[in-house]
C-alpha atoms as one frame of an Amber mdcrd trajectory, in Angstrom:
protein
 -15.369  -6.632 169.926 -13.681  -6.115 166.548 -11.264  -8.981 167.219 -14.171
 -11.313 168.076 -15.980 -10.360 164.843 -12.836 -10.972 162.794 -12.251 -14.338
 164.446 -15.868 -15.335 163.856 -15.711 -14.301 160.195 -12.455 -16.191 159.680
 -13.825 -19.344 161.335 -17.060 -19.175 159.338 -15.191 -18.660 156.044 -12.875
 -21.559 156.809 -15.774 -23.886 157.628 -17.544 -22.849 154.426 -14.473 -23.661
 152.346 -14.084 -27.045 154.062 -17.723 -27.977 153.457 -17.532 -26.767 149.846
 -14.392 -28.868 149.253 -15.824 -32.020 150.882 -19.270 -31.772 149.251 -18.929
 -29.947 145.916 -22.207 -29.080 144.154 -23.303 -31.552 141.501 -23.706 -30.067
 138.005 -27.089 -30.205 136.343 -27.829 -32.586 133.460 -27.904 -29.713 130.962
 -24.486 -28.473 132.124 -23.013 -31.986 131.889 -24.351 -32.489 128.349 -23.071
 -29.065 127.303 -19.658 -29.974 128.656 -19.637 -33.097 126.482 -20.639 -31.203
 123.349 -18.243 -28.316 123.899 -15.501 -27.986 121.296 -11.943 -27.720 122.568
 -10.616 -24.206 122.921  -7.704 -23.194 120.671  -4.329 -23.362 122.319  -3.209
 -20.059 123.767  -0.544 -18.444 121.636   1.244 -16.723 124.494   3.390 -19.004
 126.595   3.462 -19.193 130.379   6.432 -18.549 132.576   7.955 -20.421 135.505
   5.879 -21.241 138.609   7.264 -18.250 140.494   9.293 -17.603 143.622   8.770
 -18.033 147.333   5.662 -15.832 147.504   3.918 -17.859 144.773   4.792 -21.142
 146.476   3.573 -19.832 149.823   0.183 -18.724 148.539  -0.423 -21.493 145.991
  -2.446 -23.816 148.323  -4.787 -21.002 149.303  -5.038 -19.806 145.675  -5.906
 -23.331 144.491  -8.592 -23.664 147.176 -10.127 -20.304 146.278 -10.102 -21.134
 142.553 -11.803 -24.476 143.134 -14.355 -22.747 145.394 -15.362 -20.418 142.548
 -13.459 -17.300 143.629 -11.985 -16.649 140.206 -13.541 -13.166 140.307 -10.599
 -12.130 142.498  -8.615 -11.921 139.231 -10.873  -9.918 136.874 -10.888 -10.234
 133.096  -8.850  -7.055 132.457  -6.164  -8.269 134.865  -6.144 -11.686 133.179
  -5.422 -10.006 129.825  -2.502  -8.112 131.378  -1.188 -11.339 132.886  -1.477
 -13.070 129.487   0.649 -10.315 127.946   3.305 -10.925 130.616   3.022 -14.717
 130.236   1.901 -15.286 133.840  -0.722 -17.638 135.081  -3.686 -16.091 136.979
  -3.267 -18.719 139.711   0.345 -17.678 140.255  -0.611 -14.004 140.510  -3.433
 -14.807 142.945  -0.987 -16.827 145.040   1.435 -13.898 145.168  -1.387 -11.540
 146.154  -2.482 -13.851 148.944   1.081 -14.167 150.241   1.596 -10.401 150.261
  -1.785  -9.873 151.915  -0.819 -12.404 154.609   2.472 -10.593 155.180   0.592
  -7.293 155.554  -1.895  -8.915 157.917   0.837 -10.201 160.224   3.142  -7.179
 160.024   1.287  -4.834 162.406   0.627  -7.494 165.125   4.302  -8.541 165.028
   5.435  -4.926 165.445   2.966  -4.450 168.306   4.259  -7.621 169.980   7.862
  -6.450 169.654   6.959  -3.091 171.186   5.189  -4.897 174.038   8.266  -7.024
 174.680  10.372  -3.839 174.750   8.181  -2.240 177.410   6.040  -0.125 175.118
   2.399  -0.532 174.339  -0.204   0.328 171.714  -3.995   0.338 171.895  -5.559
  -2.837 170.515  -7.305  -0.913 167.768  -4.023   0.298 166.264  -2.558  -3.105
 165.294  -6.015  -4.394 164.282  -6.743  -1.559 161.852  -3.113  -1.498 160.744
  -3.290  -5.201 159.911  -6.499  -4.733 157.909  -5.142  -1.779 155.919  -1.832
  -3.486 155.185  -3.584  -6.700 154.191  -5.793  -4.867 151.662  -2.785  -2.912
 150.348  -0.663  -6.040 149.999  -3.478  -7.787 148.129  -4.237  -5.041 145.573
  -0.910  -3.217 145.077   0.579  -5.989 142.810  -2.202  -5.327 140.266  -0.872
  -1.817 139.632   2.580  -3.114 138.736   1.111  -5.739 136.410  -0.958  -3.128
 134.530   2.021  -0.787 134.098   4.287  -3.558 132.875   1.650  -4.908 130.472
   1.109  -1.424 129.020   4.845  -1.086 128.390   4.963  -4.534 126.797   2.066
  -3.716 124.447   3.841  -0.518 123.394   6.986  -2.511 122.585   4.913  -4.981
 120.570   3.405  -2.152 118.508   6.907  -0.906 117.711   7.944  -4.388 116.566
   4.694  -4.776 114.602   5.562  -1.789 112.375   8.848  -3.460 111.427   7.017
  -6.735 110.852   4.602  -5.022 108.454   7.471  -3.527 106.457   9.045  -6.947
 106.153   5.734  -8.464 105.054   5.336  -5.785 102.378   8.823  -6.571 101.045
   8.228 -10.340 101.160   4.908 -10.060  99.331   6.814  -9.003  96.216   8.308
 -12.461  95.866   5.700 -14.892  97.179   2.272 -15.599  98.640   0.741 -14.295
 101.831   1.570 -17.271 104.027   5.175 -17.355 102.827   5.531 -13.613 103.334
   4.248 -13.865 106.935   6.581 -16.744 107.781   9.612 -15.059 106.218   8.915
 -11.733 107.959   8.436 -13.391 111.369  11.637 -15.402 110.964  13.830 -12.364
 110.384  13.248 -10.376 113.586  14.392 -10.975 117.143  12.873 -10.298 120.540
   9.802 -11.505 122.405   7.357  -9.858 119.914   8.731 -11.697 116.887   8.965
 -14.876 118.993   5.204 -14.577 119.723   4.497 -14.045 116.026   6.576 -17.099
 115.075   4.796 -19.177 117.754   1.416 -18.130 116.415   2.337 -19.047 112.838
   3.841 -22.379 113.937   0.684 -23.271 115.849  -1.422 -22.365 112.823   0.664
 -24.646 110.621   0.474 -27.543 113.088  -3.261 -27.083 113.688  -3.948 -26.760
 109.934  -5.597 -23.362 110.292  -5.010 -20.127 108.457  -2.134 -17.973 109.740
  -4.329 -14.865 109.901  -6.670 -16.673 112.290  -3.741 -17.346 114.622  -2.564
 -13.743 114.311  -6.047 -12.492 115.151  -6.149 -14.706 118.219  -2.748 -13.398
 119.243  -3.999  -9.823 118.878  -6.997 -10.646 121.071  -4.818 -12.234 123.749
  -2.411  -9.292 123.732  -5.127  -6.652 123.551  -3.403  -5.101 120.518  -6.113
  -4.000 118.084  -3.574  -3.202 115.381  -2.632  -6.862 115.087  -6.299  -7.877
 114.813  -6.741  -5.319 112.022  -3.645  -6.747 110.306  -5.126 -10.243 110.507
  -8.378  -9.021 108.904  -6.474  -7.336 106.053  -4.297 -10.385 105.430  -7.427
 -12.584 105.492  -8.811 -10.582 102.537  -5.611 -11.196 100.632  -5.623 -14.899
 101.487  -9.278 -15.653 100.805 -10.433 -13.028  98.322  -7.147 -12.434  96.542
  -7.134  -8.744  97.410  -3.916  -6.786  97.009  -3.027  -5.451 100.434   0.564
  -4.309  99.963  -0.439  -0.635  99.883  -2.720  -0.938 102.923  -0.060  -2.805
 104.907   2.540  -0.159 104.061   0.112   2.564 105.127  -0.570   0.671 108.364
   3.171   0.466 109.097   3.544   4.199 108.504   0.579   4.893 110.797   2.089
   2.772 113.563   5.437   4.581 113.290   3.708   7.966 113.365   1.729   6.971
 116.434   4.895   5.705 118.129   6.688   8.974 117.397   3.750  10.941 118.841
   3.797   8.799 121.994   7.567   9.312 122.335   7.213  13.077 121.982   4.417
  13.114 124.580   6.535  11.077 127.000   9.505  13.413 126.443   7.371  16.484
 127.154   5.986  14.887 130.325   9.536  14.027 131.458  10.643  17.619 130.767
   7.788  18.968 132.878   8.671  16.597 135.713  12.289  17.723 135.552  11.246
  21.404 135.882   9.629  20.785 139.276  12.898  20.138 141.162  14.418  23.253
 139.592  11.469  25.355 140.744  11.702  23.937 144.267  15.453  24.584 144.346
  14.952  28.183 143.208  12.198  28.689 145.807  14.509  27.356 148.529  17.329
  29.656 147.341  15.022  32.671 147.518  13.858  31.658 150.982  17.392  31.398
 152.391  18.368  34.606 150.588  15.497  36.681 151.928  15.126  35.110 155.376
  17.705  37.364 157.163  16.090  40.547 155.848  12.576  39.412 156.798  13.776
  38.284 160.209  15.368  41.722 160.913  12.228  43.554 159.824  10.052  41.401
 162.092  12.383  41.893 165.067  12.591  45.629 164.376   8.849  45.933 164.729
């Protein structure tokens, strides 16, 4: 019964996708006119990486079909921000998720078939439910790794941002705001300074203010400290405000916050290290006291 329902759902979903691809809905007149009047979006500051490996190539056709069918909600906005931090395309991540879900879907039936060939047997419900659980796990587990890696990358960017602010404060003593930003970004190394240089280069080519590009970079990364820096620099560039003291205070605040995070991580690691010691001591006490307890129990 369950297998028939799954087959019917798969066939119905496939037919719906085929019909949607052959006869796409026509946009309304208002939507078409709005599309003509829409201003082009600014170029994304963060770059995109390579197309991916075998899993991405395997799931790319299905990911493209789902995206064209309006299933972009499978990659939510928060996940898209994390992917932007890592420089990955949402379509590539969706393709990898589909490939891993397909592997999980086929794993349990293949194992059941191998057991049947070897003379064993399993109830039909076991491979069916196993396939569903593994498919869901394979589809959603990659999101956890993306979030953890994006969090670590944002923390690294905040560390680099404090050094960038110190360099900007030093450079402001000998030039204007735009020159100070360019000089400070050109000194450092690493992916964070490369992103800052890319943002400033795009601002220069697009004839926009550098603080606008830095604010857009902060929005794409999800780093509020960079957006605040862009607002402070905008005051200096447009209103002529002196922001050297505020930038130096911001750099000190970032370093203090980084030190607090490092101390918290060290304390958490120390607590995790104490657990194996406690378990080892408990095992030692068990083996030490087991003979005496065993004699007492047998003596009764």
